[in-house]
C-alpha positions in Angstrom: 0.0 0.0 0.0 1.5 3.4 -1.0 2.5 5.9 1.7 -0.2 8.5 2.6 1.2 11.8 1.5 -0.2 14.8 3.4 0.5 18.5 2.8 1.3 20.5 5.9 1.6 24.3 6.4 3.8 24.6 3.4 3.9 21.6 1.2 4.8 17.9 1.7 7.9 16.8 3.8 9.3 13.5 4.8 12.3 11.6 6.0 14.7 10.9 3.1 14.6 7.3 1.9 11.7 6.5 4.2 8.9 8.8 3.1 10.8 11.1 0.7 11.6 8.7 -2.1 11.8 9.2 -5.9 8.6 7.2 -6.3 6.8 9.5 -3.9 8.2 12.6 -5.5 6.9 11.3 -8.8 3.5 10.8 -7.2 3.4 14.4 -6.0 4.6 15.6 -9.4 1.8 13.7 -11.2 -0.8 15.2 -8.8 0.6 18.7 -9.5 0.6 18.1 -13.3 -3.0 16.9 -13.1 -4.0 20.0 -11.2 -2.3 22.2 -13.7 -3.9 20.5 -16.7 -7.4 20.7 -15.1 -7.3 24.2 -13.5 -4.6 26.3 -15.1 -3.3 27.2 -18.6 -0.8 24.3 -18.8 1.0 25.7 -21.9 2.3 28.5 -19.7 4.5 25.8 -18.1 5.9 25.1 -14.7 9.1 26.4 -13.0 11.1 24.0 -10.9 13.9 24.7 -8.4 15.8 22.8 -5.7 17.9 23.5 -2.6 21.2 22.0 -1.3 19.7 19.0 0.5 20.7 15.4 -0.3 19.0 14.3 -3.6 17.2 17.6 -4.1 18.7 18.1 -7.6 17.9 14.5 -8.7 14.4 14.8 -7.2 13.8 18.0 -9.1 14.9 16.3 -12.3 12.5 13.4 -11.6 9.6 15.9 -11.0 10.5 17.8 -14.1 10.4 14.7 -16.3 7.0 13.6 -14.9 5.5 17.1 -15.5 7.0 17.4 -19.0 5.7 13.9 -19.9 2.2 15.1 -19.0 2.5 17.7 -21.8 3.4 20.7 -19.6 6.6 22.7 -20.6 9.1 22.8 -17.8 11.9 25.2 -16.9 14.3 23.6 -14.4 16.8 25.6 -12.4 20.4 25.1 -13.5 21.7 25.6 -9.9 20.7 25.6 -6.2 18.0 28.2 -6.0 16.2 30.2 -3.2 12.5 29.4 -3.0 11.6 33.1 -3.6 13.6 33.0 -6.9 11.3 30.2 -8.1 8.2 32.2 -7.0 9.6 35.3 -8.8 10.1 33.3 -12.0 6.6 32.0 -11.8 5.1 35.4 -11.5 7.4 37.3 -13.9 7.0 34.7 -16.7 3.3 34.2 -16.1 3.9 30.4 -15.5 1.1 28.1 -14.5 2.9 27.3 -11.2 6.1 26.4 -9.5 7.7 23.4 -7.7 10.5 23.7 -5.2 12.2 20.6 -3.9 13.2 21.6 -0.3 12.5 20.8 3.3 13.2 24.4 4.3 14.5 24.6 7.9 14.0 20.9 8.8 16.9 18.7 9.9 19.4 17.2 7.4 17.5 13.9 6.9 14.3 15.6 5.7 13.3 16.7 2.3 10.1 17.7 0.6 8.1 19.5 -2.2 6.5 23.0 -2.1 4.0 24.1 -4.8 3.7 27.7 -5.8 0.6 29.3 -7.3 0.7 31.2 -10.6 0.6 34.4 -8.6 4.1 33.7 -7.3 3.4 32.7 -3.7 2.6 29.7 -1.5 -0.3 27.8 -3.1 -3.5 28.8 -1.3 -5.4 26.2 0.9 -8.0 25.9 -1.9 -5.3 25.0 -4.5 -3.6 22.5 -2.2 -7.0 20.9 -1.6 -7.3 20.2 -5.3 -3.7 18.9 -5.5 -4.4 16.5 -2.7 -7.6 15.3 -4.5 -5.5 14.5 -7.5 -2.9 12.7 -5.3 -5.6 10.6 -3.5 -7.1 9.7 -6.9 -3.7 8.4 -8.0 -3.6 10.8 -11.0 -1.4 9.7 -13.9 -1.8 12.5 -16.5 -0.4 11.9 -20.0 0.1 14.1 -23.0 2.4 14.8 -25.9 5.8 15.2 -24.2 6.6 18.9 -23.7 10.0 20.7 -23.5 12.2 20.5 -20.5 14.9 23.2 -20.4 17.4 24.3 -17.8 17.5 28.0 -17.0 19.1 30.6 -14.7 16.5 31.5 -12.1 18.8 33.5 -9.8 20.0 36.4 -12.0 16.6 37.9 -12.8 15.5 37.5 -9.1 18.7 39.2 -7.8 18.1 42.1 -10.1 14.5 42.4 -8.8 15.4 42.4 -5.1 18.2 44.9 -5.7 15.7 47.2 -7.4 13.2 46.8 -4.6 15.7 47.7 -1.8 17.8 50.9 -2.0 21.2 49.4 -2.7 22.6 52.8 -3.5 21.9 54.0 0.0 23.2 50.8 1.6 26.4 51.0 -0.4 27.1 54.6 0.7 27.2 53.7 4.4 30.1 52.2 6.3 27.9 49.4 7.7 29.5 46.0 8.0 27.5 42.8 7.9 28.0 39.1 8.6 26.2 36.8 6.2 25.2 33.3 7.1 23.5 31.1 4.5 23.5 28.1 6.8 24.7 25.8 4.0 21.4 26.5 2.2 20.4 27.6 -1.3 20.9 31.3 -0.5 24.6 30.5 -0.7 26.5 33.2 -2.6 23.4 35.4 -3.2 23.7 38.1 -0.5 27.5 37.9 -0.6 27.4 38.5 -4.4 25.0 41.4 -4.0 27.1 43.1 -1.3 30.3 42.5 -3.2 29.0 44.1 -6.4 27.7 47.1 -4.4 30.8 47.5 -2.3 29.1 46.8 1.0 31.5 45.5 3.7 30.7 42.0 4.7 32.1 38.7 6.0 30.5 35.4 5.1 30.1 32.0 6.8 28.6 28.6 5.9 28.3 29.4 2.1 29.5 25.9 1.0 27.2 23.0 0.1 27.0 20.5 2.9 23.8 18.5 2.9 24.5 17.3 6.4 24.2 20.9 7.8 26.9 19.9 10.3 25.9 20.7 13.9 22.7 22.6 13.0 19.3 22.6 11.6 19.2 25.3 8.8 16.8 27.4 10.8 18.0 30.9 11.7 17.2 30.8 15.4 19.1 29.9 18.5 21.2 27.8 19.0 21.8 27.3 15.3 23.0 30.8 14.7 25.7 30.6 17.4 28.5 30.8 14.7 26.9 34.0 13.3 26.7 35.5 16.7 30.4 34.8 17.3 31.3 36.2 13.9 29.4 39.5 14.4 31.3 40.1 17.7 34.7 39.0 16.4 34.5 40.9 13.2 32.9 44.0 14.8 29.9 43.9 12.4 26.8 46.2 12.7 24.5 43.2 12.2 24.4 39.6 11.2 21.9 38.4 8.6 20.9 34.7 8.2 18.7 32.8 5.8 17.3 29.3 6.2 17.8 26.2 4.1 15.8 27.5 1.1 16.4 31.2 1.9 12.7 32.2 2.3 13.1 33.0 6.0 15.3 35.5 7.9 17.1 35.6 11.2 19.3 38.3 12.5 22.0 39.2 15.1 22.6 42.6 16.7 25.9 44.3 16.9 26.6 42.9 20.4 26.0 39.3 19.3 22.5 39.0 20.7 19.9 37.2 18.7 17.2 39.3 17.0 14.2 37.1 16.5 11.9 37.2 13.5 9.2 39.1 15.5 11.6 42.0 16.1 12.7 41.9 12.4 9.0 42.1 11.4 8.4 45.0 13.8 11.5 46.9 12.7 10.4 46.6 9.0 6.8 47.4 9.7 7.7 50.6 11.6 10.1 51.7 8.8 7.5 51.1 6.1 4.9 53.1 8.0 7.1 55.9 9.2 9.5 56.3 6.2 7.9 54.7 3.1 4.2 55.5 4.1 3.1 52.8 1.7 -0.6 51.9 1.8 -2.0 48.6 2.8 -3.1 46.4 5.7 -0.9 44.2 8.0 -1.1 40.5 8.4 0.4 38.3 11.1 0.1 34.6 12.0 -1.6 33.4 15.2 1.8 32.6 16.8 3.4 36.0 16.1 4.2 39.0 18.3 1.4 41.3 19.3 3.9 44.2 19.2 2.8 44.3 15.5 -0.8 45.0 16.6 0.4 48.1 18.6 2.4 49.4 15.7 -0.4 49.0 13.2 -2.9 50.5 15.6 -0.8 53.6 16.1 -0.7 54.2 12.4 -4.3 53.4 11.8 -3.7 50.2 9.8 -6.1 47.3 9.8 -4.5 44.1 11.2 -5.5 40.6 10.2 -4.6 37.5 12.2 -4.3 34.2 10.3 -3.7 30.5 10.9 -0.1 29.4 10.8 1.4 28.9 7.4 2.3 31.7 4.9 -0.3 30.3 2.4 -3.0 32.0 4.6 -1.1 35.3 4.2 -0.8 34.7 0.5 -4.5 34.1 0.3 -5.2 37.5 1.9 -2.7 39.1 -0.5 -4.9 37.9 -3.4 -7.9 39.6 -2.0 -6.6 43.0 -0.8 -3.6 45.3 -0.6 -1.3 44.0 2.1 1.6 46.2 3.1 3.4 43.4 4.9 2.6 39.9 6.2 4.7 37.9 8.6 5.0 34.7 10.6 6.9 33.4 13.6 9.3 31.3 11.7 10.9 34.3 9.9 8.8 34.5 6.8 7.9 38.0 5.8 6.4 39.2 2.5 5.0 42.3 0.7 2.2 42.6 -1.8 4.2 45.1 -3.8 6.9 42.5 -4.5 5.5 39.0 -4.3 2.8 37.3 -2.1 5.7 35.2 -0.8 8.1 35.2 2.1 11.7 36.1 1.1 14.7 35.9 3.4 17.1 37.5 0.9 14.9 40.5 0.3 14.3 41.0 4.0 18.0 40.9 4.7 18.5 43.7 2.2 15.6 45.6 3.7 16.9 45.4 7.2 20.2 46.7 5.9 18.1 49.4 4.2 16.5 50.4 7.5 19.9 50.6 9.2 21.3 52.7 6.5 18.3 55.1 6.4 18.1 55.4 10.2 21.9 55.5 10.7 21.6 53.0 13.6 22.9 49.4 14.2 20.2 46.7 14.5 20.3 46.5 18.3 19.5 50.2 18.6 16.5 49.9 16.3 15.1 47.0 18.4 15.7 49.0 21.7 13.9 52.0 20.2 10.8 49.7 19.5 10.9 48.2 23.0 10.9 51.7 24.5 8.1 53.0 22.3 5.7 50.0 22.2 6.6 48.3 25.5 8.9 45.4 26.2 8.0 42.3 24.3 10.0 39.0 24.7 9.3 35.8 22.9 10.2 32.1 23.2 9.4 28.7 21.7 9.9 25.1 22.7 9.7 22.1 20.4 8.5 19.1 22.3 9.1 15.7 20.6 6.2 13.5 22.0 4.3 10.4 21.3 1.1 11.2 19.4 -1.2 10.2 22.2 0.6 12.6 24.7 0.4 15.3 22.1 -3.3 14.9 21.4 -4.1 14.6 25.1 -2.3 17.9 25.8 -4.3 19.7 23.1 -7.6 18.2 24.4 -6.8 19.2 28.0 -5.8 22.7 26.9 -9.2 23.1 25.3 -11.1 21.8 28.3 -13.1 24.3 30.4 -11.5 22.9 33.5 -8.1 24.2 32.6 -8.1 27.7 34.1 -4.6 28.0 35.4 -1.1 27.5 34.1 1.7 27.4 36.7 0.9 30.3 39.0 -1.0 32.4 36.4 -4.7 32.5 35.8 -6.0 31.9 32.3 -7.9 35.1 31.4 -9.2 33.8 28.1 -8.5 31.2 25.4 -8.4 31.4 21.6 -8.3 28.5 19.2 -7.7 29.9 15.7 -4.8 27.4 15.2 -4.0 25.3 18.3 -5.0 26.6 21.7 -3.7 30.0 23.1 -4.0 31.0 26.8 -3.8 34.6 27.8 -2.4 34.9 31.3 -2.5 37.3 34.2 1.3 37.7 34.3 2.8 41.1 35.0 3.1 43.5 32.1 5.7 45.8 33.7 3.7 48.9 32.9 2.9 48.8 29.1 4.8 45.6 28.2 3.4 42.6 26.3 0.2 40.8 27.5 1.4 37.3 28.4 0.2 34.4 26.3 1.2 30.8 25.5 0.1 28.8 22.4 0.1 25.0 22.2 0.1 23.7 18.6 0.8 20.3 17.0 3.3 20.9 14.1 1.8 20.6 10.6 5.1 19.3 9.1 7.0 17.5 11.9 6.2 14.9 14.7 6.2 17.4 17.6 4.1 19.8 19.6 5.3 23.4 19.8 4.7 25.8 22.7 5.1 29.5 21.8 5.0 32.3 24.4 5.3 36.1 24.7 5.5 38.2 27.8 7.0 41.5 29.1 10.3 40.0 30.4 12.5 37.0 29.3 12.2 35.6 32.8 8.4 35.3 32.5 8.6 33.8 29.0 10.9 31.1 30.4 8.6 30.5 33.4 5.5 30.2 31.1 7.2 27.9 28.7 8.4 25.7 31.6 4.9 25.6 33.0 3.5 24.9 29.5 6.0 22.0 29.1 5.0 20.5 32.5 1.3 20.8 31.5 1.9 19.0 28.2 4.0 16.2 29.7 1.6 15.6 32.6 -1.1 13.5 31.0 -2.9 13.1 34.3 
């Protein structure tokens, strides 16, 4: 019996050689081809890219051959490619869709497939539902074999992001950056841009190493420890990191402290509203900082809260003008560019903010904390048996759960997982404390996310949350 393939928050992922096999990649490719033939203009073709993971290039070739055999023209990347470069190629060439072979930030032994809609962003939930229908039906589309050609997806994309950011302004400053590609498919992209523009930089982990030695290619602690050390040692004004397929950002301040995606999102939002004054609403995922709410409110912008997964943000970007949309994992996107998260572009825009404000990254974060109240964030990934995981979610939903640790539960929300708002101290105008319990859509674990007005309270809430999850009584 064939393996059941399920699409999570952003495509399908599996363990290499166990779930992620060439046969299963071909099954997914056939479902995508069948979707394109039924619902899109198939002759516009499909763009296919791949990251630096083990077997990604071969899997992309296998997917390309299946899709071309179904009668759909294919353009296949000629090199490791950031996911947003695939999305950009889809939109700029008016293709019918895009396929990216990647497992993003997952550990080295994972791989997967993402599907991009013709609009150049994560396929919407409605599209993915149709692809899943084709998969369940065992679709095997056939047609007159179409062309399959290799192409450079990076050069046009690099030109586009450099046009969107103010590279001239960045190049005029004396700012110095540390660049960390985490062995991912962003390798050489930011360093090439900075080199060509004369921006001072040092680079780490640019080589291809599918084992991602010592880390998961996710730009959060502890995986960015080498970047933190590099920033301090080389006296940089900031460190900029991208994940395994370069659609997410992480950052480090000039003192080596980690700047999480929530602060990156907030810094960029404040800059867009204060300096650029671009129109549009703001979108954040359910597990993202509520500092964004305060910034949007101050500037009279409507704020939307979505389920977790950038496809929900992309869906909103199809319906209305969205200034910026962001998620907890470092994915941030702009309707003006693409309805897609983009780690490379956001690294350039953070450098743009620093250049325009004349401040290092840590100072920009401190300014926000002072103006909008102290907000601190944390996350714990709990690897658990499925029964413990499901029990925890059920108990969190139960009316009888009215306390977590020493804090009362003021209210609960269940847009995606279960979120408790707690009566923890706000230290004046700091963050209202909350914790969210959610089973991962792509990995066998339960995540606990928390925000509060001090790092100590965040740690306390997460510890109480972990105790609650593991105590099945």
